[in-house]
C-alpha positions in Angstrom: -32.1 -2.4 25.9 -30.0 -0.4 28.0 -29.2 -2.9 31.1 -28.3 -5.3 28.4 -25.5 -2.8 27.1 -24.4 -1.6 29.8 -24.0 -5.3 31.8 -22.3 -6.2 28.0 -19.6 -3.4 28.2 -19.2 -4.5 31.8 -18.3 -8.0 30.9 -16.2 -6.7 27.9 -14.6 -4.6 29.8 -13.7 -7.2 32.5 -12.5 -9.8 29.9 -9.3 -6.2 28.9 -8.9 -6.5 33.1 -7.9 -10.1 33.1 -6.2 -10.5 29.8 -4.4 -7.6 31.3 -3.1 -9.5 34.4 -2.5 -12.7 32.8 -0.1 -11.1 30.6 1.8 -9.4 33.3 1.6 -13.5 34.8 3.5 -14.9 31.4 6.8 -14.7 29.4 5.3 -14.2 26.3 5.5 -10.4 26.9 8.1 -7.9 26.6 9.2 -6.2 30.0 7.7 -2.7 29.9 9.7 -0.9 32.5 13.0 -1.5 30.1 11.5 -1.8 26.7 13.2 -5.4 26.4 11.5 -8.3 25.5 11.4 -11.5 27.6 14.3 -14.3 27.4 11.8 -17.3 27.0 11.1 -18.3 23.8 7.3 -17.8 23.4 5.1 -16.6 20.4 5.1 -12.8 19.9 1.7 -11.5 21.6 -1.2 -9.8 18.9 -2.0 -7.6 22.0 0.0 -6.8 24.8 -2.2 -4.9 27.6 0.5 -5.2 29.7 2.5 -2.3 27.8 -0.7 -0.1 29.8 0.9 -1.3 33.1 4.1 1.1 33.7 5.9 3.9 31.6 7.6 4.4 28.4 11.4 3.8 28.4 13.5 4.1 25.9 15.7 0.7 24.7 18.8 -0.2 22.8 19.6 -4.2 22.7 22.4 -5.7 22.3 22.5 -7.8 19.4 21.6 -11.2 19.2 24.3 -14.0 19.6 21.8 -15.7 16.7 22.5 -13.2 14.3 24.2 -16.7 11.5 21.0 -17.7 12.2 19.1 -15.5 10.3 22.3 -15.2 7.5 21.9 -18.3 6.6 18.7 -18.7 5.9 18.7 -16.1 4.0 22.1 -17.1 2.2 19.9 -21.2 1.8 16.9 -19.2 -0.3 19.6 -17.6 -2.9 19.1 -14.2 -1.3 22.1 -11.8 -0.8 20.8 -9.2 2.2 20.3 -10.4 5.2 17.6 -7.5 7.2 18.9 -7.4 10.7 17.2 -3.9 11.2 14.1 -2.0 10.4 13.1 1.9 10.9 9.9 1.7 10.7 8.7 5.2 9.0 5.4 5.2 10.1 3.4 4.9 13.2 -0.3 4.3 14.6 -2.1 0.8 13.9 0.7 0.8 10.5 3.9 0.1 12.7 2.0 -1.7 15.7 1.0 -4.7 12.7 3.9 -4.4 10.6 6.5 -5.1 13.8 4.0 -8.0 15.7 3.6 -9.2 12.4 7.4 -9.5 11.3 8.3 -10.6 15.2 5.5 -13.7 14.6 7.1 -14.6 10.9 10.9 -14.9 12.8 9.6 -16.9 15.8 7.8 -19.0 13.2 9.9 -19.4 10.7 13.4 -18.9 12.6 12.3 -20.0 16.3 13.7 -16.3 17.4 11.5 -13.5 17.7 14.2 -11.1 18.4 16.0 -11.5 15.2 15.2 -8.9 13.3 15.6 -5.5 15.4 13.3 -2.6 15.0 13.6 0.9 15.3 10.6 3.5 15.4 9.9 7.2 15.3 8.4 8.7 18.1 6.6 12.8 17.4 6.2 14.1 21.6 2.5 13.3 20.7 3.5 9.7 20.7 5.7 9.5 23.4 2.5 11.6 25.7 0.8 8.5 24.7 2.5 5.8 25.3 2.3 5.0 22.2 1.9 1.2 21.4 4.0 1.1 18.4 6.4 2.9 20.7 6.4 0.2 23.4 6.9 -2.8 20.7 10.1 -1.2 19.0 13.3 -2.0 20.5 14.5 1.8 20.4 13.2 5.0 18.8 14.2 8.2 18.1 12.4 11.1 18.5 11.4 13.3 15.4 10.0 16.6 15.3 6.2 17.9 16.5 3.2 18.3 14.2 1.6 17.8 11.4 3.3 15.1 9.4 5.8 17.5 6.9 8.0 16.9 9.2 8.5 13.9 10.5 7.0 10.3 8.8 6.2 12.2 5.5 9.7 14.1 5.7 12.3 12.3 3.5 15.0 14.2 4.6 13.6 13.2 8.2 13.4 9.0 7.6 16.4 9.0 5.5 18.8 10.7 8.2 17.2 8.3 11.2 18.4 5.6 8.8 21.7 6.5 8.5 22.8 7.1 12.1 20.8 4.1 12.9 22.6 2.3 10.8 19.5 0.0 9.9 19.7 -2.1 7.1 15.7 -1.1 5.7 13.3 1.1 6.0 9.1 -0.1 6.7 7.2 3.4 5.4 3.7 1.3 5.8 1.5 3.3 3.7 0.5 6.9 4.0 2.9 9.1 4.8 5.6 9.4 2.7 5.4 5.2 1.7 4.8 6.8 -2.2 6.8 9.4 -2.4 8.6 8.0 -5.0 12.3 10.3 -3.8 12.3 7.9 -0.2 13.1 4.8 -2.0 15.9 6.8 -4.6 17.4 8.5 -1.6 17.8 5.4 0.7 19.4 2.7 -2.4 21.5 6.0 -2.5 22.5 5.0 1.1 22.8 0.9 0.3 19.5 0.9 2.4 16.9 -0.9 1.4 13.2 0.7 0.5 10.7 -2.5 1.7 8.2 -1.7 -1.5 9.2 -0.5 -4.9 11.7 0.7 -6.2 11.2 4.6 -7.3 10.4 4.3 -10.9 8.1 1.9 -10.8 6.4 3.9 -8.0 6.6 7.0 -10.0 5.2 5.1 -13.1 2.5 3.6 -11.3 1.0 6.9 -9.2 0.3 7.8 -12.8 -3.3 6.8 -14.3 -2.4 6.8 -17.8 1.3 5.5 -17.9 -0.6 2.5 -15.5 -3.2 1.8 -17.7 -0.7 1.8 -20.4 1.4 -0.6 -19.1 -1.6 -3.1 -18.3 -2.4 -3.5 -21.7 0.9 -4.4 -22.6 0.9 -7.5 -20.3 -2.4 -8.4 -21.2 -4.4 -7.3 -18.5 -8.1 -6.2 -19.9 -8.8 -2.2 -19.6 -12.4 -1.2 -19.9 -12.7 1.3 -23.5 -10.9 4.6 -22.8 -8.7 7.5 -24.5 -5.6 4.7 -24.5 -7.5 2.1 -26.5 -6.4 3.5 -30.4 -3.1 4.7 -31.6 -1.5 1.3 -30.4 -0.7 -1.3 -33.0 -3.5 -1.6 -35.6 -4.6 0.9 -33.9 -5.5 -0.7 -30.9 -4.8 -0.4 -27.5 -1.5 1.4 -26.6 1.2 -0.1 -25.2 4.9 0.5 -23.9 7.7 -0.8 -21.7 9.3 0.7 -19.3 12.8 3.2 -19.9 16.0 2.8 -18.4 14.5 5.9 -16.0 11.3 4.5 -15.4 9.3 6.0 -17.5 7.1 5.0 -21.2 8.0 7.4 -24.4 6.4 10.4 -23.8 5.3 9.5 -26.7 3.0 7.3 -26.3 2.1 8.7 -23.0 0.4 12.2 -25.0 -1.9 10.2 -27.3 -3.8 8.2 -24.8 -4.3 12.0 -23.7 -7.0 14.8 -23.5 -4.6 17.7 -23.6 -8.0 20.3 -24.4 -10.9 19.6 -25.3 -11.6 19.4 -28.7 -9.2 16.4 -28.7 -11.6 15.3 -25.2 -14.2 15.4 -27.9 -12.4 13.6 -30.3 -11.6 10.7 -27.8 -14.9 11.0 -26.5 -16.9 10.1 -30.3 -14.0 6.7 -30.2 -15.1 5.3 -27.2 -19.1 6.4 -27.4 -21.4 8.1 -25.4 -23.6 4.7 -24.8 -22.9 4.2 -21.4 -21.5 7.3 -20.3 -18.3 8.8 -20.2 -15.3 9.7 -17.1 -13.6 12.7 -17.0 -10.5 11.5 -15.0 -7.7 13.4 -14.2 -4.2 11.1 -13.5 -3.6 13.2 -10.2 -6.3 13.0 -9.4 -7.7 10.3 -6.2 -10.2 11.1 -3.6 -13.3 12.3 -5.7 -11.2 15.1 -6.8 -10.6 15.6 -10.6 -13.4 13.5 -11.3 -17.0 14.0 -13.8 -19.8 11.7 -15.6 -21.0 13.0 -18.7 -23.7 11.4 -21.7 -23.6 14.2 -23.6 -20.8 16.6 -25.7 -22.6 19.8 -24.5 -21.6 18.5 -20.8 -18.1 17.2 -22.0 -17.1 20.4 -22.4 -18.3 22.0 -19.9 -16.9 19.1 -17.5 -13.3 19.4 -19.1 -12.4 22.4 -17.6 -14.1 21.3 -14.3 -12.1 18.5 -13.3 -8.8 20.5 -15.3 -9.4 23.7 -12.4 -10.4 20.9 -10.0 -6.3 19.1 -9.9 -4.1 22.0 -12.0 -2.4 20.4 -14.5 -2.6 17.2 -14.5 -3.2 15.1 -17.5 -6.5 14.3 -18.2 -7.9 11.3 -19.7 -11.2 9.7 -21.0 -12.4 6.3 -19.4 -16.1 4.5 -20.5 -18.5 4.2 -17.4 -18.9 0.3 -16.5 -22.0 0.2 -15.7 -23.9 -2.2 -13.0 -19.4 -2.4 -11.7 -18.9 -3.9 -8.5 -15.2 -3.2 -7.5 -12.5 -5.9 -6.5 -9.2 -6.4 -6.1 -6.8 -8.1 -5.8 -3.7 -8.0 -3.3 0.1 -9.0 -5.1 3.6 -9.0 -3.3 6.9 -9.2 -6.0 10.2 -10.1 -5.6 13.4 -8.1 -7.5 14.1 -11.4 -8.9 10.6 -11.7 -10.8 8.6 -13.8 -8.5 5.1 -12.6 -8.3 1.8 -14.2 -5.6 -1.5 -12.7 -6.1 -2.6 -12.8 -1.8 -6.7 -13.5 -3.2 -8.5 -10.0 -2.8 -11.7 -7.7 -1.6 -14.7 -6.7 -2.9 -14.4 -3.1 -2.5 -18.1 -2.4 -4.0 -20.1 -0.1 -0.8 -18.7 3.3 -1.8 -19.9 6.8 -0.9 -18.9 9.5 -3.1 -15.9 7.6 -4.9 -14.1 6.3 -1.4 -14.3 2.9 0.0 -17.0 2.4 3.3 -16.0 -1.1 4.3 -14.5 -3.8 2.7 -15.4 -7.5 1.9 -13.5 -10.6 1.6 -12.5 -13.2 0.0 -15.0 -11.3 -3.1 -17.7 -13.6 -4.1 -19.7 -12.1 -7.0 -17.2 -13.4 -9.4 -16.9 -17.4 -9.8 -14.2 -18.6 -8.9 -12.4 -19.0 -12.6 -12.7 -15.9 -13.2 -11.6 -14.6 -9.6 -7.8 -17.0 -10.5 -7.9 -14.9 -14.1 -7.7 -11.5 -12.5 -4.9 -13.0 -9.7 -2.9 -13.7 -12.9 -3.3 -11.1 -14.6 -2.3 -9.1 -11.9 0.4 -11.4 -11.3 1.4 -10.3 -15.3 1.5 -7.1 -14.9 3.7 -7.3 -11.4 6.1 -9.2 -13.1 6.5 -7.4 -17.0 6.8 -4.5 -14.5 9.6 -5.3 -11.9 7.0 -4.5 -9.1 8.9 -5.5 -5.6 7.1 -5.8 -2.7 3.1 -5.5 -1.3 0.9 -4.3 -4.1 -3.3 -3.5 -4.2 -4.1 -4.1 -8.4 -8.1 -3.4 -8.4 -10.6 -4.3 -11.4 -13.8 -3.0 -12.3 -16.2 -6.2 -12.6 -19.1 -6.5 -14.7 -21.3 -9.3 -12.9 -24.2 -9.3 -16.3 -21.0 -9.7 -18.4 -18.2 -11.4 -16.6 -16.6 -9.3 -17.3 -13.3 -7.6 -15.9 -11.0 -4.6 -16.5 -7.9 -2.5 -14.9 -8.4 0.1 -12.6 -4.9 0.7 -11.4 -2.4 -0.9 -9.6 -1.6 0.9 -5.5 1.9 0.3 -4.6 0.2 0.0 -1.3 -1.4 -2.3 1.2 -4.9 -0.5 0.5 -5.3 2.2 3.9 -8.5 0.7 4.2 -7.6 -2.6 4.9 -4.8 -2.8 7.2 
């Protein structure tokens, strides 16, 4: 019982302590007293316990003499922009794992983990806590304390640091400013690469109505909703992105329900048999969503959604009963290529929020999930999506059908 748990805990703590001791005896780790890396070409550590043994020091490294290796690597693969220095516009786990992953890639692919330099943003709280991501970085810039609008979510602060530090690219991670279109737009104006989708694409994907129309255009199955009518032959609405990165306003308006009467009309086309979800396009996190199965409830619930997410366009969608929430991880590049990297089952939820995710998803047959991946790739390519993203589906195990839910322009925060 309790004694065995205490004994197991003690053994675990001993293992961690031994690991930290071993770390101080190997050249595979960074020298914590200087904040710089060891010279020996050992693979990067996944857990730098040795850092906890000495205080944090800021450092700026000299440019590597092997920078031409990176340039040649990029040129040989048809690229035109070697990225040698990256600003990590995030903190905590996101920043830590990004630096470790990119260093590991540099070592495995190029034989030298130091070819890419990292600049971290550190609040006074991060410095006081001796945060691991700051220790991992080659240098850091102190940013204002307090809420994230003062630092990691502040586009002006991020852009100013990126310009002053002379970085080639900015990695936003997830949360904070990662889904703010102003960040990629501002960086692009300065010639700095934003590691993620362009501002216009990010903006249109942030709107659930526009995203569903784009999915239908890419022939990705959609569940019956208020945008399933009014298109070619009164079928699903379709639209292409224009130069501003938006879809035509008249097509967008056809999919929305601007008042109760329009919602009632759309509900009659969809049908109440399975129930209907009233959703605010700008809602999320359980806000701006209601279930109804008759007209009286719809009239009341529409007003509730309207008041919950003020000013947001509202649309209706048929409830997909006995559905599983499956996701596909996608990565696209600026040359029109896209790849699907398997997926996850995110069906265990409470109050519309995921509790945990399971991977790989086994509820869907292999052939069906392959088609879900191909559909995600088509959508990624059709809108010119760049970077890592997550295509979400509803899957009905009884019928074997799947339906598009949304495309998030990031890695899912529940599964870093």
